[in-house]
Backbone as a ProteinNet text record, in pm:
[ID]
protein_1_A
[PRIMARY]
XXXXXXXXXXXXXXXXXXXXXXXXXXXXXXXXXXXXXXXXXXXXXXXXXXXXXXXXXXXXXXXXXXXXXXXXXXXXXXXXXXXXXXXXXXXX
[TERTIARY]
8170.5	8283.5	8373.7	8381.9	8451.7	8409.8	8255.8	8205	8210.6	8239.6	8260.6	8429.9	8501.1	8619.8	8637.4	8570.9	8581.3	8526	8423.9	8381	8472.5	8553.8	8656.3	8772.6	8813	8920.4	8890.6	8751.3	8731.4	8820.8	8859.2	8966.1	9089.6	9111	9255.7	9184	9080.6	9043	9003.1	8909.5	8852.7	8930.9	9072.1	9160.6	9206.1	9212.4	9247.4	9134.2	9020.6	8899.9	8822.1	8874.9	8783.1	8840.5	8776.7	8788.9	8693.4	8688.6	8556.7	8625.1	8789.2	8827.5	8854	8899.3	8947.5	9070	9077.6	9205.6	9209.2	9346.1	9378.4	9403	9340.8	9341.1	9396.6	9491.3	9495.9	9517.8	9496.7	9488.9	9641.1	9738.1	9862.1	9902.9	9846	9875.3	9843	9725.8	9675.8	9783.1	9843.9	9923.2	10048.2	10075.2	10223.7	10212.2	10101.9	10059.9	10092.9	10031.3	10031.4	10160.5	10268.3	10390.5	10490.9	10440.6	10501.1	10472.8	10359	10334.8	10411.4	10424.2	10489.6	10627.3	10705.9	10811.9	10836.9	10778.5	10812.1	10751.7	10670.7	10643.4	10769.6	10855.9	10962	11063.8	11058.2	11183.1	11147.8	11011.8	10990.4	11022.7	11011.7	11057.3	11213.2	11286	11416.5	11486.5	11412.4	11455.5	11442.1	11309.1	11300.7	11406.7	11418.3	11516.7	11657.6	11698.1	11841.6	11850.1	11746.8	11737.4	11770.7	11679	11692.9	11827.1	11851.5	12007.9	12124.1	12106	12203.7	12181.6	12064.8	12020.6	12016.1	11967.3	11962.9	11828.9	11771	11614.6	11613.5	11722.5	11702.2	11632.2	11627.9	11517.4	11430.6	11356.3	11193.7	11141.9	11206.4	11125.9	11122.2	11211.8	11234.1	11119.3	11151.9	11038.7	10895.5	10867.2	10745.2	10666.2	10761	10722.2	10732.9	10822.9	10810.3	10660.2	10644	10517.4	10395.9	10400.2	10283.1	10247.2	10367.3	10351	10309.4	10350	10303.1	10165.5	10113.3	9978.7	9878.9	9916.1	9843.6	9820	9937.8	9932.7	9849.3	9868.3	9791.6	9645.2	9591.8	9474.3	9395.3	9475.1	9409.2	9435.8	9509.1	9525.6	9414.4	9376.2	9277.9	9128.6	9137.6	8993.9	8947.3	9026.6	9040.7	8946.1	8901.2	8816.5	8954.3	8895.7	8999.1	9053	8972.7	9021.9	9110.1	9098.7	9191	9342.7	9341.9	9451.3	9537.4	9436.3	9505.8	9549.5	9502.6	9532.5	9657	9663.7	9801.5	9915.9	9893.2	9973.3	9984.1	9899.7	9882.8	9862.8	9777.6	9757.9	9651.6	9628.5	9499.8	9498.9
5801	5849.5	5943.5	5938.5	6044.4	6188.4	6175.8	6317.6	6385.8	6294.5	6364.7	6406.4	6314.7	6370.7	6507.8	6524.6	6632.5	6747.9	6730.6	6848.9	6868.8	6780.3	6808.2	6867.2	6830.3	6906.1	7025.5	7092.1	7168	7306.4	7352.7	7458.4	7437.5	7343.5	7288.2	7268.3	7234.1	7187.4	7309.7	7415	7496.7	7615.3	7631.9	7721.3	7648.7	7544.1	7465.1	7438.3	7421.5	7410.4	7502.1	7627.7	7762.4	7805.5	7865.4	7922.4	7865.9	7928.2	7905.2	7879.3	7925.1	7897.2	7774.5	7748	7637.9	7554	7413.8	7376.1	7226.5	7187.2	7068	6981.1	6873.3	6772.2	6633.3	6524.1	6403.7	6342.5	6209.9	6095.1	6081	6099.9	6105.2	6202	6339.9	6446.4	6393	6332.7	6291.9	6163.4	6071.4	5994.1	6042.5	6118.3	6194.4	6292.5	6356.7	6407.8	6304.2	6204.9	6114.3	6060.1	6030.9	5981.9	6105.2	6245.6	6360.6	6360.9	6344.6	6358.4	6238.1	6133.7	6010.4	6058.3	6113.1	6122.3	6214.3	6353.2	6452.6	6398.7	6284.7	6249.5	6148.4	6113.6	6022.2	6127.4	6231.9	6342.4	6404.2	6408.5	6451	6356.7	6227.2	6123.6	6104.1	6142.3	6138.2	6242.4	6382.4	6504.1	6472.6	6430.8	6395.9	6314.5	6192.6	6090.7	6136.6	6226.1	6291	6380	6459.1	6572.1	6508.3	6363.5	6320.8	6246	6177	6102.9	6203	6327.1	6442.7	6520.7	6494.6	6585.8	6722	6775.5	6900.7	6908.7	7038.7	7088.8	7150.9	7184.4	7245.5	7165.7	7022.8	6980	6954.6	7018.6	7039.7	7097.9	7212	7323.1	7266.9	7187.3	7116.5	7004	6927.3	6845.3	6858	6996	7036.4	7091.5	7167.8	7200.9	7081.8	6986.9	6861.6	6795.1	6778.5	6712.6	6788.4	6896.4	6995.4	6975.9	6992.8	6983.3	6828.7	6737.5	6589	6596.3	6632.1	6624.4	6713.3	6828.4	6896.4	6834.6	6755.9	6674.8	6557.6	6464.7	6360	6402.3	6507.2	6537.8	6596	6677.2	6699.5	6575.2	6504.1	6391.5	6267	6276.2	6159.8	6209.5	6350.7	6396.7	6520.1	6570.7	6709.3	6637.4	6751.3	6732.4	6732.9	6702.9	6728.1	6870.7	6959.9	7124.8	7121.4	7093.8	7109.1	7034.6	6933	6873.1	6968	6991	7089.3	7213.8	7260.2	7388.4	7397.9	7279.9	7256.9	7233.6	7208.4	7194.2	7321.5	7404.2	7569.5	7494.3	7408.8	7370.3	7422	7508.6	7577.5	7588.8
14207	14269.2	14198.7	14066.9	13991.6	14006.2	13989.9	13997.4	14164.7	14238.8	14373	14387.1	14341.6	14323.1	14230.8	14131.9	14054.5	14145.2	14228.7	14324.5	14399.2	14446.1	14575	14510.1	14392.5	14333.8	14234.9	14223.7	14141.3	14146.6	14256.5	14267.3	14182.9	14160.3	14100.9	13944.4	13912.4	13784	13707.7	13754.9	13705.9	13631.2	13691.3	13615.2	13453.5	13452.2	13348.7	13257.8	13309.2	13218.9	13159.7	13212.2	13168.9	13042.8	12957.8	12814.9	12728.9	12612.2	12540.9	12382.5	12389.1	12239.5	12201.1	12066.2	12018.1	12107	12099.7	12154.1	12080.6	12088.3	12033.4	12144.7	12131.9	12213.7	12167.1	12198.6	12173.3	12293.5	12275.5	12409.5	12444.9	12340	12378.7	12505.4	12495.1	12589.5	12713.8	12736.3	12862.9	12917.8	12824.8	12891.7	12916.1	12847.6	12870.7	12991.7	13035.9	13154.5	13270.2	13271.8	13369.2	13398.4	13300	13312.8	13378.3	13331.4	13376.4	13535.2	13588.2	13702.6	13816.2	13735.1	13827.3	13825.2	13721.9	13742.9	13846.3	13835.9	13938.5	14079.1	14083.4	14239.3	14253.2	14166.9	14210.1	14211.3	14191.8	14204.1	14374.6	14379.3	14528	14635.3	14612	14705.1	14699.1	14584.9	14592.3	14659.1	14637.5	14690.7	14856.3	14900	15070.6	15106.9	15031.9	15068.5	15101	14998.3	14998	15119.5	15123.6	15248.7	15381.3	15402.1	15522.9	15553.6	15419.7	15441.4	15481.4	15420.5	15442.8	15581.8	15645.1	15761.3	15737.8	15592.7	15564.5	15543.3	15578	15548.8	15423.6	15349.2	15224.5	15104.1	15133.6	15028.5	15043.3	15141.9	15173.7	15071.4	15029.9	14932.4	14811.9	14751.1	14612.5	14629.4	14728.1	14754.5	14754.5	14803.6	14805.9	14684.7	14612.7	14451.2	14375.5	14368.8	14282.7	14309.4	14445.7	14497.3	14452.1	14443.5	14401.7	14264.2	14184.5	14049.3	13990.1	14049.6	14033.5	14050	14184.9	14238.3	14132.6	14070.6	13979.4	13839.2	13810.6	13692.6	13689.9	13798.7	13797	13833.2	13880.4	13929.1	13783.5	13709.2	13565.1	13460.4	13485.2	13401.9	13426.3	13521.3	13578	13572	13636.2	13638.5	13529.6	13485.6	13402.6	13241.8	13205.2	13072.3	12962.2	12866.9	12721.8	12709.3	12741.3	12746.1	12854.2	12981.1	13103.4	13028.1	12986.7	12933.7	12849	12760	12634.3	12668.5	12795.3	12856.3	12943	12972.3	13051.8	12962.3	12842.6	12753.2	12637	12677.1	12628.8	12473.3	12424.5	12300.2	12266.8	12126.9	12093	11955.1
[MASK]
++++++++++++++++++++++++++++++++++++++++++++++++++++++++++++++++++++++++++++++++++++++++++++

């Protein structure tokens, strides 16, 4: 199942997994990335809630940006290689 998901999300993963130079990876980087994604997901939900409550469409753009950051973070955290996680932190 994980391999199928990697194929589906390959356009997101490839930019982070590319490169041949050394990288520094620690398991804590993946854990922090998962938490980072969760926090941005909560921010996107909060932004949508606030924009609906205030009846203003201005909250849609921040909610979309927060959701996209959360989505990419979670995809890289759960499906990405060690190099992808290191590249998202720019640890070389």
